[in-house]
N, CA, C and O atoms as a GROMACS GRO file, in nm:
protein
  208
    1MET      N    1   8.028  11.062  13.319
    1MET     CA    2   8.127  10.993  13.237
    1MET      C    3   8.102  10.843  13.240
    1MET      O    4   8.116  10.776  13.138
    2THR      N    5   8.066  10.790  13.354
    2THR     CA    6   8.038  10.648  13.365
    2THR      C    7   7.919  10.610  13.277
    2THR      O    8   7.917  10.502  13.218
    3VAL      N    9   7.822  10.699  13.267
    3VAL     CA   10   7.704  10.672  13.184
    3VAL      C   11   7.745  10.656  13.038
    3VAL      O   12   7.694  10.568  12.969
    4ILE      N   13   7.836  10.740  12.992
    4ILE     CA   14   7.883  10.732  12.853
    4ILE      C   15   7.954  10.599  12.829
    4ILE      O   16   7.927  10.532  12.730
    5PHE      N   17   8.044  10.561  12.920
    5PHE     CA   18   8.117  10.436  12.902
    5PHE      C   19   8.023  10.316  12.908
    5PHE      O   20   8.041  10.220  12.833
    6THR      N   21   7.924  10.320  12.995
    6THR     CA   22   7.829  10.210  13.005
    6THR      C   23   7.748  10.198  12.877
    6THR      O   24   7.720  10.087  12.831
    7ALA      N   25   7.710  10.311  12.820
    7ALA     CA   26   7.632  10.308  12.696
    7ALA      C   27   7.713  10.253  12.580
    7ALA      O   28   7.657  10.192  12.489
    8LEU      N   29   7.843  10.272  12.582
    8LEU     CA   30   7.928  10.227  12.472
    8LEU      C   31   7.974  10.082  12.488
    8LEU      O   32   8.028  10.025  12.394
    9GLY      N   33   7.954  10.023  12.604
    9GLY     CA   34   7.986   9.883  12.624
    9GLY      C   35   8.114   9.860  12.702
    9GLY      O   36   8.179   9.954  12.749
   10THR      N   37   8.149   9.733  12.715
   10THR     CA   38   8.263   9.692  12.796
   10THR      C   39   8.395   9.745  12.742
   10THR      O   40   8.484   9.780  12.819
   11GLY      N   41   8.410   9.750  12.610
   11GLY     CA   42   8.536   9.799  12.550
   11GLY      C   43   8.566   9.941  12.590
   11GLY      O   44   8.681   9.975  12.619
   12ALA      N   45   8.464  10.024  12.592
   12ALA     CA   46   8.484  10.164  12.631
   12ALA      C   47   8.518  10.174  12.779
   12ALA      O   48   8.600  10.258  12.818
   13CYS      N   49   8.457  10.092  12.860
   13CYS     CA   50   8.488  10.092  13.003
   13CYS      C   51   8.632  10.048  13.027
   13CYS      O   52   8.702  10.106  13.110
   14THR      N   53   8.674   9.947  12.955
   14THR     CA   54   8.811   9.899  12.967
   14THR      C   55   8.910  10.006  12.925
   14THR      O   56   9.010  10.030  12.992
   15LEU      N   57   8.881  10.071  12.813
   15LEU     CA   58   8.968  10.177  12.763
   15LEU      C   59   8.974  10.294  12.859
   15LEU      O   60   9.082  10.346  12.887
   16GLY      N   61   8.860  10.336  12.910
   16GLY     CA   62   8.856  10.447  13.005
   16GLY      C   63   8.930  10.414  13.133
   16GLY      O   64   9.001  10.498  13.188
   17GLY      N   65   8.912  10.293  13.181
   17GLY     CA   66   8.981  10.250  13.303
   17GLY      C   67   9.131  10.244  13.283
   17GLY      O   68   9.208  10.282  13.371
   18ALA      N   69   9.174  10.196  13.167
   18ALA     CA   70   9.317  10.188  13.138
   18ALA      C   71   9.379  10.327  13.128
   18ALA      O   72   9.490  10.350  13.176
   19ALA      N   73   9.307  10.419  13.065
   19ALA     CA   74   9.358  10.556  13.054
   19ALA      C   75   9.369  10.621  13.191
   19ALA      O   76   9.471  10.682  13.223
   20ALA      N   77   9.265  10.609  13.271
   20ALA     CA   78   9.267  10.668  13.405
   20ALA      C   79   9.374  10.602  13.492
   20ALA      O   80   9.447  10.670  13.564
   21GLY      N   81   9.382  10.470  13.486
   21GLY     CA   82   9.482  10.398  13.565
   21GLY      C   83   9.624  10.432  13.524
   21GLY      O   84   9.712  10.444  13.609
   22GLY      N   85   9.647  10.447  13.394
   22GLY     CA   86   9.780  10.485  13.346
   22GLY      C   87   9.820  10.622  13.394
   22GLY      O   88   9.935  10.645  13.431
   23TYR      N   89   9.724  10.714  13.394
   23TYR     CA   90   9.752  10.849  13.442
   23TYR      C   91   9.785  10.848  13.592
   23TYR      O   92   9.884  10.908  13.635
   24VAL      N   93   9.703  10.780  13.669
   24VAL     CA   94   9.727  10.775  13.813
   24VAL      C   95   9.858  10.703  13.844
   24VAL      O   96   9.934  10.747  13.930
   25GLY      N   97   9.885  10.594  13.774
   25GLY     CA   98  10.010  10.522  13.794
   25GLY      C   99  10.131  10.607  13.760
   25GLY      O  100  10.233  10.601  13.829
   26ASN      N  101  10.120  10.685  13.654
   26ASN     CA  102  10.229  10.774  13.615
   26ASN      C  103  10.254  10.880  13.720
   26ASN      O  104  10.369  10.906  13.757
   27ARG      N  105  10.147  10.941  13.769
   27ARG     CA  106  10.160  11.047  13.869
   27ARG      C  107  10.208  10.992  14.003
   27ARG      O  108  10.290  11.055  14.070
   28ALA      N  109  10.159  10.875  14.041
   28ALA     CA  110  10.194  10.817  14.171
   28ALA      C  111  10.340  10.773  14.178
   28ALA      O  112  10.399  10.770  14.285
   29THR      N  113  10.398  10.739  14.062
   29THR     CA  114  10.536  10.690  14.061
   29THR      C  115  10.633  10.788  13.997
   29THR      O  116  10.744  10.751  13.957
   30ASN      N  117  10.592  10.914  13.986
   30ASN     CA  118  10.677  11.019  13.930
   30ASN      C  119  10.727  10.986  13.789
   30ASN      O  120  10.844  11.009  13.757
   31GLY      N  121  10.639  10.932  13.706
   31GLY     CA  122  10.672  10.908  13.566
   31GLY      C  123  10.736  10.775  13.535
   31GLY      O  124  10.786  10.755  13.425
   32SER      N  125  10.737  10.685  13.630
   32SER     CA  126  10.795  10.553  13.606
   32SER      C  127  10.714  10.477  13.501
   32SER      O  128  10.592  10.472  13.508
   33ALA      N  129  10.784  10.418  13.404
   33ALA     CA  130  10.716  10.340  13.301
   33ALA      C  131  10.644  10.219  13.360
   33ALA      O  132  10.534  10.184  13.318
   34VAL      N  133  10.706  10.157  13.458
   34VAL     CA  134  10.645  10.040  13.522
   34VAL      C  135  10.519  10.081  13.597
   34VAL      O  136  10.418  10.009  13.593
   35GLY      N  137  10.522  10.194  13.664
   35GLY     CA  138  10.405  10.243  13.735
   35GLY      C  139  10.293  10.279  13.640
   35GLY      O  140  10.176  10.253  13.668
   36THR      N  141  10.328  10.338  13.526
   36THR     CA  142  10.228  10.376  13.426
   36THR      C  143  10.161  10.252  13.368
   36THR      O  144  10.038  10.246  13.359
   37VAL      N  145  10.240  10.154  13.328
   37VAL     CA  146  10.184  10.031  13.270
   37VAL      C  147  10.105   9.954  13.375
   37VAL      O  148   9.997   9.902  13.346
   38GLY      N  149  10.157   9.946  13.496
   38GLY     CA  150  10.085   9.877  13.604
   38GLY      C  151   9.952   9.942  13.633
   38GLY      O  152   9.852   9.873  13.651
   39GLY      N  153   9.950  10.075  13.637
   39GLY     CA  154   9.825  10.146  13.659
   39GLY      C  155   9.726  10.124  13.546
   39GLY      O  156   9.606  10.109  13.569
   40ALA      N  157   9.777  10.123  13.423
   40ALA     CA  158   9.690  10.101  13.308
   40ALA      C  159   9.630   9.961  13.310
   40ALA      O  160   9.512   9.944  13.279
   41VAL      N  161   9.709   9.863  13.346
   41VAL     CA  162   9.658   9.725  13.354
   41VAL      C  163   9.552   9.715  13.463
   41VAL      O  164   9.445   9.659  13.441
   42ALA      N  165   9.583   9.768  13.580
   42ALA     CA  166   9.487   9.762  13.691
   42ALA      C  167   9.358   9.837  13.655
   42ALA      O  168   9.249   9.787  13.681
   43GLY      N  169   9.372   9.955  13.596
   43GLY     CA  170   9.255  10.032  13.557
   43GLY      C  171   9.172   9.963  13.450
   43GLY      O  172   9.049   9.967  13.453
   44GLY      N  173   9.240   9.899  13.355
   44GLY     CA  174   9.170   9.825  13.251
   44GLY      C  175   9.090   9.709  13.306
   44GLY      O  176   8.977   9.684  13.263
   45VAL      N  177   9.147   9.638  13.400
   45VAL     CA  178   9.076   9.526  13.462
   45VAL      C  179   8.954   9.577  13.539
   45VAL      O  180   8.845   9.521  13.528
   46ILE      N  181   8.973   9.684  13.615
   46ILE     CA  182   8.860   9.740  13.691
   46ILE      C  183   8.752   9.790  13.596
   46ILE      O  184   8.633   9.764  13.617
   47GLY      N  185   8.793   9.862  13.491
   47GLY     CA  186   8.695   9.910  13.394
   47GLY      C  187   8.620   9.798  13.326
   47GLY      O  188   8.499   9.809  13.302
   48HIS      N  189   8.689   9.692  13.294
   48HIS     CA  190   8.625   9.576  13.231
   48HIS      C  191   8.520   9.515  13.324
   48HIS      O  192   8.410   9.481  13.281
   49GLU      N  193   8.556   9.501  13.450
   49GLU     CA  194   8.463   9.442  13.547
   49GLU      C  195   8.342   9.532  13.570
   49GLU      O  196   8.230   9.483  13.584
   50LEU      N  197   8.364   9.663  13.573
   50LEU     CA  198   8.253   9.756  13.593
   50LEU      C  199   8.160   9.759  13.472
   50LEU      O  200   8.041   9.788  13.485
   51GLY      N  201   8.214   9.729  13.356
   51GLY     CA  202   8.134   9.732  13.234
   51GLY      C  203   8.047   9.610  13.212
   51GLY      O  204   7.965   9.608  13.121
   52LYS      N  205   8.064   9.509  13.293
   52LYS     CA  206   7.986   9.385  13.276
   52LYS      C  207   7.843   9.405  13.319
   52LYS      O  208   7.763   9.312  13.312
   0.00000   0.00000   0.00000
């Protein structure tokens, strides 16, 4: 999966990271909107950095 995101560029890595982070944040906080958004932001930042 990482290979696909790397081939598509930084935008895809950011999007993938945000999606994964949002999912984990949602599950970790039992569906809290703040947890979901926080996870998505954190995941997006990580994905962006990994895509560089």
